[in-house]
BAMIMI-372130 format. One record per residue: residue in three letters; x, z, y of N, C-alpha, C in turn. Coordinates in steps of 0.001 Angstrom, whole numbers, plus 500000, padded with zeros to 6 digits. Atoms other than C-alpha are relative to their C-alpha. Example, Ala and Ser with C-alpha at 12.3 -4.5 7.8 and 13.67 -1.06 7.14 Angstrom:
ala500890500000498810512300507800495500500900500000501200/ser499180499940498810513670507140498940499230500730501090/
This chain:
unk500641500201500346589424051185238657499046499036499042/unk501036500821500140586563049698236515498517499187501155/unk501327501056498784584217046369237994498332500668498929/unk501272499940501339580254047406236632499850498910499601/unk500728501036500646579770044140237038500468498873498645/unk500077500291500325581991042797235127501685500265499027/unk499150497899500849584417045968233486501514499206499956/unk497868500743499612588213043643235457500096501322499991/unk498940499288498394590620046411236619500421499503500379/unk499753500228498780591458044503238585498861500020501522/unk499698499470498905590506045403241974500342500877501355/unk498522499216499567591666047162244834498897500191501267/unk500517499236499547590533049262247701499970499855501224/unk500461500786498972588871047515251253499600500387500782/unk501238499453498787587801049263254514499758499216500984/unk500382500439498068585740048270257809499642501083500514/unk500563499350498458585965049203261473498817499421500059/unk501248500303499002582546048641262637500049500874501526/unk500014499393498555582535049738266695499124498829501023/unk501219500151499348579649049351268635500238500337501937/unk499573498672498455580254050429272511498361499246501085/unk501201500465498925577142050815275025500720500051501177/unk499921500315498830577348049193278014499240499967500710/unk500422499876499077576612049010281300498980498151500156/unk500847500667500540573610046406281559499282499543501190/unk499958500322498163572360044301284875499081500453499764/unk501443500282500295568513044594283608500019502068500577/unk499970498209499768569171048920283683501308500042501107/unk499075499494498136571662048752287204498762499560500670/unk500129500466499129569465046229288769498545501199500094/unk501999498816500198565698049090287542500925501010501127/unk499947498488500295567919052275288602500803499118501588/unk499961500683498754568651050180292328498786500282500621/unk501261500013498989565332049327292549499167502122500678/unk500458498898499760564253052941291870500257501609500895/unk499100498711498869566760055126293747501117498996500548/unk499385500389499809568780052970295255501276499494499656/unk498868499740499432572475053056295952500424501019498413/unk499735498833500652572784056397293783499681499189498098/unk500708500395501384570307054696290578501226499148499031/unk498939500558500261573487052031290716501265500478499224/unk498803499957500689576024053883290299500128500792498826/unk500470499077501235573892056677287538500150498600498839/unk500320501219501611573636053000284915501593499983500317/unk498387500476500451577519052935285317499996501184499310/unk499612499107500976577691056021283944500174500165498605/unk500689500266501786576545054985280402501451499310499954/unk498241501002500631579957052692280049500749500475499798/unk499059499785501104582447053246277558499686501224498789/unk500192498972500594581246055448275402498566499592498839/unk500339501159501316580018054131271523500705501279499055/unk499129500139501555581146054746267736500282499984499261/unk499160501010500712583059053868265273499703500508499007/unk500146499120500888582147054049261648501000499166499393/unk499286501049501534584439052979258399499483500864498952/unk500939499901501012582939052251255611501406499345498540/unk499021500438500983585440051912252291498890499547498552/unk500481500534500807584461050414249232500905499249498640/unk498495500482500834586398048714245938499373498031499758/unk499853500723500189586448044891245710500139499595498183/unk499669500550501249586344043059241887500839498496500102/unk499206501010499873589228040775242150499505498536499390/unk500099500627500945588005038885239372499061498972499702/unk501763500908500215583723038218239893500257500259501709/unk500031500699498808584473039132243723498746500887500325/unk501467499243500035581369042139243520500821501002500854/unk500192498973499503581431044612246211499576501710499540/unk500855498744500064580617048321245392500888501462499710/unk499526498932500215581217052169245573500690500746499181/unk499615498854500522582358054672243969499468501736499823/
């Protein structure tokens, strides 16, 4: 792979993994409890643990440090 900035062939691929966790917020639990009582508190707990994970792969030039995708 050739760097589009400096033309160097000394490039390597890097992968980043990003994870976003959806959690239970104190505010959500309190609002649920005030509106529905203990059932509302339990309903707020249902959202715990669900989340997303994304992977990004890109090239990095060892000479100039530029990140780029192909």
